C-alpha positions, -999 to +999 in steps of 0.1 A: +025-431+002+023-399-018+048-394-046+066-361-053+065-347-087+089-322-104+123-314-092+132-319-055+139-287-036+176-278-029+192-295+000+199-271+028+222-270+056+209-263+092+224-238+117+217-203+121+246-191+099+239-215+071+200-208+065+194-206+029+226-222+017+222-250-007+244-281-012+256-269-044+266-236-032+286-252-003+302-276-027+313-248-050+329-230-020+360-251-021+386-243+004+419-234-014+451-238+006+479-212+003+502-235-016+473-240-041+469-204-045+505-198-054+503-225-081+471-210-096+489-177-097+518-192-115+493-208-140+476-175-146+509-160-152+518-184-178+485-185-196+481-147-195+515-141-208+525-130-243+518-158-268+547-160-293+526-148-321+555-131-339+571-164-347+585-166-382+580-202-388+595-222-417+571-225-446+587-254-463+563-283-458+592-309-463+611-294-434+580-292-411+570-328-421+603-342-415+606-323-380+573-338-369+584-372-381+614-369-358+591-361-329+569-391-338+601-412-337+611-399-302+576-405-289+574-439-303+608-448-288+605-432-254+568-437-245+548-463-262+518-455-241+517-417-250+524-426-285+493-451-287+472-424-268+482-397-291+473-419-322+436-413-313+438-376-319+431-360-352+463-354-374+472-319-364+466-325-328+485-358-329+515-340-344+513-312-317+511-335-289+540-355-301+561-322-308+551-313-271+564-348-258+597-344-278+602-309-264+598-322-228+619-352-236+648-330-247+645-310-214+645-340-194+674-355-212+696-328-208+692-329-171+690-367-166+716-379-192+745-358-181+778-363-199+809-363-178+827-331-183+796-314-198+778-285-184+740-292-181+732-258-170+746-242-202+730-270-222+697-263-207+701-226-214+710-232-251+681-255-256+658-228-240+670-202-264+670-226-294+634-238-286+621-203-281+636-185-312+621-186-346+624-219-363+639-203-394+671-198-374+672-234-360+684-267-376+670-289-347+641-308-358+624-308-324+629-270-321+613-266-356+583-289-347+579-273-314+579-238-330+554-249-354+532-262-328+534-233-306+524-211-334+496-233-346+481-237-312+490-205-298+508-218-269+522-191-245+559-193-242+560-188-204+544-223-200+574-238-217+598-215-199+583-225-165+590-262-175+624-255-181+627-238-148+612-267-132+635-294-147+666-273-139+658-277-101+669-314-106+704-301-111+705-286-075+679-303-056+676-338-043+650-332-014+628-304-008+624-291+031+589-279+027+556-291+010+554-256-007+588-261-023+578-296-034+545-283-048+563-255-068+586-282-083+558-306-093+540-276-109+570-269-131+577-303-141+542-317-147+513-290-144+530-270-171+529-298-195+491-300-188+485-264-195+505-267-228+485-299-238+453-281-231+460-256-260+465-285-284+437-309-274 
């Protein structure tokens, strides 16, 4: 039997309307559903939004170091697996990943660990403002470390804002009547974290 030499010809699909279409071209033409398009639009909105480049971060290395140490403690206490995984990253990325985790942890705790008589909506709004403002005006170590991380890795604030909007839905929704609504919620509480993590790692 004769053997072929060189690269094989591209696979083609038969049919009058598909002549000349290679398998690679067909696979690249992925069908995107409407709900996926909406989530992609949200991601573009976040990533193309203004990066908080005008942050006036604290220049005191001792304060920054202490703030990141608190994020390290929170990560180690609440997520052993994330703590171990982030340990494999270089120092700056490791600190950034743990600051991101701590920021998300605070968001979740405000919603999930409601104190009787407290106002979680107001608390989440205060945390949004505190974590968004310049670290020079904050005394919260997580907010300081998160501000340092956003500035260092150029993380668009809109990503963090979408996360806060996502977790806030837990205050009003238990079930979602449509798949689109559920997908939108999942984007807010999960995909946004991935988008921010991409800037770090």
